[in-house]
N, C-alpha and C positions, 0 to 999 in steps of 0.2 A: 504494500500500500504506500509506504514512504517513497519507494523508488518511483512509482507512477506519479505521485504528487510532485516530487522534485522535477520529474521530466515535464509534467504539465506546466509547472511554474517557469521552467527554463524556456519552454515554447512561448509562453505568454510574454515573457520579458523580450524575447526576440521579436515577437509580433509588435509589441509596443515601440521598440526601437525602430522598426521599419516604418511604422505609422508616423512617429516623430520626425523621421528623416524627410518625409514628404510634406509635412505641415509647414506653413509659412513661419519663418523665423524673424524675430525682431531685428531691426536694423542696428548693426553693431558700430561702435566708434572706430573709425579708421586710425591710422597712424598720422596724426595731424602734423608731425614734423617731416613727413615724407615729401610734401609738395605744397604749393600755394593754390593748386587747382585740382579738382576732383570730378570724376564722372559718376553719376548714379547709374548703376547697372542692375537690371533685374534678371536673375538666372532662372533655371528650371526649378520646379517644385516650390515656387513662391519665394525663393531666396533672393535677397538683394543686398547690395553693398555699395559703399563709396570707394572707388578705386582712384588712387593718386595718379595724376598725369605726370609722367616722368620727364617728358621733354616739352617744355613750354616755349612757344615762339618768342624770340627776343624783340617783340614789337615795342617801339617807344612812341610816346605822344608826338615827339618832334618828327618822327618818320611820316606822319600823316599830314598830307598837304591838301589844300583847296577845300577843307571842311572846317575852317576855323570857328564859325559860329556854333556848329554842332559840337565841336570838340570842347569849346568853352562851357557849354551847358552841361555836358556829361561829366567833365572833369570837376566842375564846381559842385554838382550834386554828389559825386563820389567822394570828394574831399569832405563835404559836410558830414556824410555818412561815417567816414573813417574817424573823424575827430569827435564823433558822438553827438553831433547836432542833428536836427530834424532834416530828413531827406525823403525823396519820393521814389516810388517804383517807376521804372522808365520803359517806354515803348519806342524803339527806333524803327522807323518805317521809310521805305523809299526804294529807289532803283537798286538793282543788284550790283554788287561789286563796288559800291561807293564808300566802303569803310565802316559799316555798322558794327560788324563783329570785331574787326580789327581794333576799333576804338575801345571796346570793352576790354579786350586783352591788353591793350596798351595801358589802360587805367589799372589793371591788375598788376602789371609790372611796375607801374609808378608807385603804388601804395602797398605792395605786398610786405615790404619791410616794416610797415606800420600796423600790420595785422589783418590786412584785407585778404580774403580768401574767395575763391569762386567754385561753385558747384554747378556743373552742366547737367541739365536734365532734359531728356527727350520729351516731346509733347505727349507721347503715349504713356509716359510715366508720371504725368502731372497729378494723377489721382493719388499718388503717394506723397505729394508735397507736404501735407501735414506731418507725416512721419519724419521727413527730412528736417523740417523746421523744429520739431520737438527734439530731435537728436542734437542740434547745435545751439539750442536756446540758452544753455548754461555756459557756453564757451566764451572766452574773452575776445575772440576774434570777431571781425565783421564779415558777414557772408553775403555775397551776391549769388542768388540762384539764377542761372543763365539758361535761357531757352532760345536756341538759334533757329532762324527761319520758321517762325511760329505762324501757323495758320490752321484753321479747323474746317472740316466739313460739317454739315448739319448733323446733329445728334452725337458727335463724338464725346465720350465721357470726360476727357481732359478739359473740355471747354467749361463745363459747369464747375469742375473742381477748382480751376484757376479763378474763375469768377467769384466763387465763394471765398477763396483766400484773399483776393484783392478787395473784396467788399467789407472786410473787417472781422473775420472770424477770430476766435480766441488765439489760434496759432499764429495768425498774421500780425498780431500786435507785438511779437517779439522784436525788440528794438535793434537786434544785431543781424537782421535779415532783410534784404531788399530783393525784388525781382526785376531783372533786366531781360527784355525780350526784343528780338529783331524780327521783322516781317516785311515782306513785299506788299502786304495788304494793310491798309490803314485801319480797317475795322476787323481784321483777322478772320472774317467769314466771307464766303463767296457772295457777291451781290448780283442779282438777276433783274432783268427788265421788269418782270412781273411784280417785283417788290414795289415799284413805283405806283402800282395800282392801289396800294394800301394808304397812300397819302390822302388826306382830307383837306377841304377848302372851307375856311371860315367865311361868314357873310362879308367881312371886310376885305376879302381877297387873300388873307394870310394862309400860308400852306403849313400843315402839320403832318409830320411823319406818322405812319401807322405803326401798329404793334410789331410787325415783322421787321421794319427798319429800326425801330427803337431797340429791339432785342439784339440786332446785329451790331449796333454801335455801343451797346451797354458794356461790353467787356473792355474795349479800348478806352472808354471813358474812365474806367477804374484805375488806369495808370495815371499817376499824378503828373508825370512829365512826358510830353510827346516831343520827339525830335525827328524832323523830316530830312531826308537826304535826296539829292537830285543828281541827274546825269551831269557829267562834266562837259564844259565846252572845250574847244581845241586847245586853247592856251593852258587851261587847267590840266588837261590830260598830258600835254607835253611837259609841264612843270613837274608832274608826278613821275613821269618817265625819267626826267633829268635827276630828280631826287634819288630814285632807286639806283640809277646807274652810278651816281656819285657814291652812294652807300656801298656799292659793289666794287668800288675802286677803279672805275672806268675813267679815262682821261677826258678833260673838258672838250678837246678838239674832236674826239670820237663822239661824245654826247651830242655836240652841235651837228655833226655830219649825219647822225642817226635820226634826226627829226623826220625826214620824209619816210624813212623805213618804218618808224614808229606809227605814223599816220596810216600807212598801208596795212600794218598789222591790225590796227583798230578797225579799219574798214572791212577787212576780211572776217572779223569776228562780229561785226555789226554793233559795236558798242565802244564808247570811250569811257572806261571805268578805271578805278584804281586797281582792280584785279587784272584787267587787261594790260595796264601799264607795268605792273609788277611782273607779269609773265613775259612781256617783251624784254624787260630789263634783264631778267634771268637768262633768256635766250641769248641776247647780245653779249652779256658779260661772260657767259660760258664760251661763246665763240672767241671772244677777245683773249681769254686766258689760255686757249689752246696753244700748245707749243708750236713755234714757227716750223713750217714744213711738215706738220702733222698730216697724215692722210685724211682726205675728206671723203665722206660717204657718197 
C-alpha cells in the first residue's frame, strides 16, 4: 500500500510540475545593469521577459539634421522627465524615414547616464503594458516605453489596452514611466471615406464629427505631446547626406562632387528622407574606403 501511495504521489508531483511549466509566469526583473535599452518578448507557454539590447546604435542628437523644431520639443520633454519634472506621453507622426525613431534613440543616448532607460514593446504586446509598468514602478530609473511604427486595425486588443493606460489608469500614474510612440498615421487607425458620413451639421452650419470619427481620434488625443515630421526638400536632404558623409570621414571635395549622385539615389527610391540619405552615405563611404585597385564587381 505504501509503495502504491508513494508512486501515486510521485506521479502527481510530476503532473503538477508539467502543468506549472505551461502556466503563465510573472514577469521577472531583468539585469538592469546589462543595458540602457530592453525589448519585451513574449515566449511560448505565456512566458515573457525583458531582454537587454546588447548593441545600441550610437545615434546622437547632433547627428540629426533638418528637424530642429521637432528635436527641441522631444529633447525638452525628455529632459523634464529625466530630472523629475512633469512631462507628457509623446506621439511622433509623419513621413517615413524622417527621424522619428532615431530621435528617441538619440535622447536615450543623451540621458542614459542620468538614469533614462527604454523598453521597446511591440503593439501586439501592449495588452501586457500594465505588467511592465508594475515591474518598474519601484525602480529609481526613468523608463520610456517605446512602440515603433504604431498603428491599429479595427478591433485589435492592443488599441483598447493602450487607450486605457493613457486615459489615466492606476498603473499609468507611475511617475517614472512615459510612453513614446511613432506612427505614419496621425490618428493611429485607418480612416475611410464612409467615416465622413457620420458627420452632422448644426443649424448654424457648424460641422460635428460623428461617433466613428470621435473614436478614431480619441487614442491620439490621449498623448499629451504631438510632434509632426515632414518630407525633406532638396536642400535639407543634401545637408543630411553631407552630415552623414562627414561623420563617415569622407573628404569635403568628395561630398560636394557626390551631390548629383545623391539626388539620383533619392529619385530612384522615390523619397528624400533621412533614411535614404543615410543609406546613400553608407554606400558612398564604403566605396571610398575600398583599397585602391581593388577588384570591382
